[in-house]
N, C-alpha and C positions, 0 to 999 in steps of 0.2 A: 324263874320258871317253877311252877308248883307241880305237885305230884300228878294232878289230873292232866295238866298240859303235857307232861312227859309221857304219861300213859297213852294219851290220844295220838301223839306222834309215833310212839313206839309200835302201836298196833295198826299203823297205816296199811301194812301189807299182811296183817294177820288179825282180821277183825274179830274172830273168835278168840277171846282173851284167855285161852287155855291151850295146852299142848295137844291139840286134836286137829287132824286134817279134815278136809271136806267130806270124805267118805265116812269117816267115823262119826262126824256130826250127823250126817244123814241117817246112818243106821240107828243111832241113839234116838233120834226123833221118831223114826219109824216104830221103834219099840215103845216109846213114851206116848205116842199119839197114833195108835194103830187104826182107829176108825177114820180119822180125817175130819171129824166134825167137833172135836173137843174144844173146851174152854181151857186156855193155857195161861198160867201166871208165871212171870219171872221175877223173883225177889232179888233186887240188886241187878237190874237188867243192863245198866250202862247204856250203850248205843243200841241195845235190843237185837243184836245180831241173831241170837237163837230164835227169837220170836219172828223176825223177818224171814228167816229160812223156813220155819214151820208154816208160816202163812203163805209163802210163795207157792208151795206145791199142794196146798190143801184149801180150796176155795170155800169150804164150809167151816173152816176153823176160825175161832175168834181168840184174841190174845190181849193180855194186859201186862204192863211192865211197871215196876216201881223202882225209883232211884232218886237219890238226893241231888244229882248233878244236873243243873239246868242245861249246860252245854251238851252233855251226852244225850239228854232227852230231845233237845232241839235237833241234834244230828240224826237221832232215831226217827223223829217225825219226818224230817226232810227225806231220808232214805226210804221210809215206808211209802210216802207219796210218790217218790220216783219209781218204786217197784210196783205201784198200783195196788197196794194192800192197806193203805192208810185208813180206809173206812172200817176195817176190822181190827184195828189196833187202838187200844186206849192206854195212855201213859199217865202215871201219877208221880208228881214230884213230892216225895216225902220219904222219911226213913222207912225202910222195909219192915222193921219190927212194929211200926205203928199202923201199918196198912190194915184196913178192914173192908171186907166186901160183903154185900148182901147175898151173893151167890157163890157157891163153892166152885172149885176148878177140878177138871179131870186130870190135869198135869200141872205140877208145880216144879219149876226149874230153878236151880241155884248151883251153877257150875263155876268153881274157882272163886266163890264169894262167901265161903263159910266164915271167914274172919270177921265179916260184918255183924255176925250174930254171936261171936265168941266161940266158934268151933263147930264141929260136925253135928253133934247131938243137939245143941241149941238151934241149929239151922233146921234140922228135921222136926223139932218141936214147933218151930214157926211154920214150916210147910204143912204140918198136920192140921193146923187150925183152918187152913184154906182148902183142904182136900175133900172132894166128894167121895162118897162110898165107892169102893172099887177103883179109886183113882190111883195115879202113879206119881212118883217123885223122881226127877232126874237130877242127880247131884254129883258134883265133881270135887275131889279132895286129893291133896298130896299125901304121900306116904314115904317112909324110908325103905328103900329097896335093900339096903344093907346098913350096918351101923355107921351113923354119920360122925364126922369130926365135930368137936365143939364149935369150930368156926362155921360149919354148915348149919348147925342148930341156931347159932346167933344170927345168921343171915335170913333163914327161912322160918324159924320158930319150931315149936314142938309138934311132931307127928308120930304116929305109930307105924308099925310095919303093915303090909297089906293084909295079912291074915287077921291081925288084931283089929284093924279098921273094919273089916267085914264082920268080925265077931261082935264088935260094939254095935254095929247097925242092927244085927239080928237080935241081940239082947235088948235093944230098944224097941222091939216089936215090928221090925220090918223084914221083908223077904226080898232079896235080890232076884229079879226075873231076867236080867241080863246085866252085863258089865263089859267094860273095855279098859284095859291097861294100856296107856299110851306107849307106843313103841319108841325105841331109841331114835328113830328117824323123826317121829313127831316131836319128841322132846327137844332134839337138836334144832329142827327146823324152826320151832317156836322161838328159841333163844336167839338164833342167828337173825331171824326176821325182826324181832323186837329191837335189839341193840344195833342191828344194821340200819333199820329205818331211822332210828334216832340219830345215829352218826351221819347218815346221808343228809338228813335235814340240816344238821349243823354245817356240814361241808357246803351245802347248797345256799346257805344263808350266812356267809362269813361276817357280814357287817351287822347282823342282828345282835342286840345286846345279850341275848341268851345263848348265842352260838357256842361260846367256849364252855359254858356250863353243860349244855346238852352233849357235847363231844366228850367231856370229862365223865359225865354220868354213864354214857354208853360204854366207854372203856372200862370204868369201874364195875359196872354190872356184868359185862362180858367176862372180866377177870374173876369175879366172884363165882360165876357159873362154872367156868373152866377149872378153876383151882379149888373151889369150895364144895360144890354139890353135884356136879355133873354125873359122877359115878355112884351117887348114893340116893338121889331123890327120884321118886316116880309119881305118877298121877293116875288115879283111877276114876272112872265115871260109872255110876251105877243107876240103873232103873229099878226103883223099889215099889213094892206094894205093902200095904199094911198086912201083917200076918193075920190079924183078926179085926175086921171093921166093926 
């Protein structure tokens, strides 16, 4: 079972692949696309859940998503058609950093996908290339809520604290117009959902050749969270505008 398969199963009950509940997602989209007729781009869209939710409540909005996963994009297309928004969604199978569009976008989304570009600031640089004047970026990034252990850094990688994260964004020429720091409940619900879904799949498919691996992975990831980073890691989502267009 590869990483993509594990992620697909783990997010069965939490299709937003970040520690955000439905109300938080809705509020962020309202601030990111306040008119309702925007052109929206998601760089590293996966199954395009952010775009599907933006399209569902805004009949004049159009969206495009970019991802390298054929399976994720196929799932996104199927779900878009099921929800009746498929005609307003364009999906591109390619590396997000190679994507080029003839038209700019009013909102560029990249939540929980900054690793694909090599970090927060490279992601913002990529978003900037696609942004219309006066447009907005919705970005989500991890941060250390308190000093992490070496084990936590090994598990999740290098992050700054929240204040430093925002300072870096501002120094790069962006102004936050709103933000949301994921609550303890959102963080916990996300982890329980992911590793619970993966474990449940394994228990429901005991004869599957990947069942034992899935159950072991769920147990390992749950332990890493509980013992490694639960008390130190946080997640912030920011809606940004260019300080000077």
